[in-house]
Every structure is written in C-alpha cells, then in structure tokens.
C-alpha atoms as one frame of an Amber mdcrd trajectory, in Angstrom:
protein
 -35.936 -11.438  16.211 -37.483  -9.345  13.438 -35.862  -8.454  10.149 -34.021
  -5.161   9.846 -34.758  -2.584   7.177 -37.755  -1.344   5.311 -40.003  -3.422
   3.098 -39.901  -2.047  -0.458 -42.945  -2.402  -2.711 -42.735  -1.535  -6.418
 -45.938  -0.386  -8.098 -46.117   0.267 -11.839 -48.860   1.450 -14.170 -50.252
  -0.593 -17.042 -50.000   1.192 -20.389 -53.147   2.937 -21.630 -55.205   1.703
 -18.679 -56.224   3.214 -15.365 -54.687   0.170 -13.674 -51.565  -0.886 -11.815
 -49.552  -4.089 -12.013 -50.802  -5.091  -8.531 -54.404  -5.338  -7.349 -53.487
  -5.275  -3.666 -50.564  -4.329  -1.469 -50.463  -5.814   2.023 -48.077  -4.545
   4.664 -47.783  -5.133   8.380 -49.315  -2.414  10.546 -46.733  -0.376  12.413
 -43.828  -1.517  10.222 -42.051   0.830   7.806 -42.674   0.456   4.084 -41.353
   2.289   1.042 -43.493   2.390  -2.092 -41.670   2.995  -5.337 -44.309   4.265
  -7.731 -43.375   4.115 -11.416 -45.590   5.689 -14.061 -44.212   4.988 -17.532
 -47.625   5.687 -19.087 -48.580   8.915 -20.891 -51.720   9.044 -18.728 -51.301
  10.632 -15.278 -51.719   8.307 -12.291 -51.390   8.791  -8.571 -51.094   6.651
  -5.478 -53.194   7.338  -2.383 -53.109   5.708   1.054 -56.427   5.832   2.909
 -57.722   5.028   6.352 -59.044   1.463   6.444 -62.659   1.222   5.311 -62.759
   4.612   3.569 -62.239   3.578  -0.068 -65.850   4.060  -1.186 -66.289   7.372
   0.670 -63.043   8.891  -0.619 -63.604   7.491  -4.118 -67.045   9.093  -4.281
 -65.628  12.407  -3.031 -62.908  12.187  -5.672 -65.400  11.631  -8.482 -67.474
  14.594  -7.307 -64.427  16.876  -7.025 -62.708  15.791 -10.268 -64.422  18.543
 -12.274 -63.411  21.297  -9.809 -60.991  23.875 -11.286 -58.290  23.018  -8.712
 -58.555  19.235  -9.103 -55.460  18.884 -11.311 -53.367  21.009  -8.944 -54.405
  18.672  -6.083 -53.425  15.646  -8.169 -57.111  14.657  -8.258 -56.903  13.748
  -4.572 -59.901  14.952  -2.542 -59.367  17.065   0.540 -60.257  14.487   3.203
 -58.809  13.621   6.608 -59.134   9.997   5.510 -56.364  10.489   2.920 -53.230
   9.559   4.859 -50.707  10.047   2.034 -50.709  10.707  -1.699 -48.244  10.960
  -4.545 -48.061  14.084  -6.682
C-alpha cells in the first residue's frame, strides 16, 4: 500500500547568488508534490517546471527574451508550451 498525502519539497535561494540550496529535485511521476519556494534574497528568483528534455531550449529562449520590455511582468519566464508551471 502506498503512503497517503503529498510529498513536500522545500527550495530556498542562496544569498547573493543565482542558485538554490538544491541542485536537483526528484519526484515520482504521477504522484502529487508541493514545492515550497522560499526567496529570502534581495535578488528576484523564480521556479519553473519544464517538460523533460527541454531545459536547454527553454533556457535559450529565456536568455533571448530577457531583454524584452515585458520580461519582468512575465517573471522572466519565456512563453513556451514546454513550461508546465512557474512561480511569480
């Protein structure tokens, strides 16, 4: 019998760095997960969930779109169907 509930993952930023306290988060496909994203840094950060295998493509699109006037309003997340979820 499987465990009840939702797996909770805490993700925090590292001060004055564009890094998080975890390099990788692994969850089981099809199982619920809650990500608690904590940004105590002065620098803005976001959290984006992508389709498997799309990191390079979405990252490149993000770099290209970062200078667009609406980039900040989009949270610096590119408009891509491969972005499954994103924090504000």
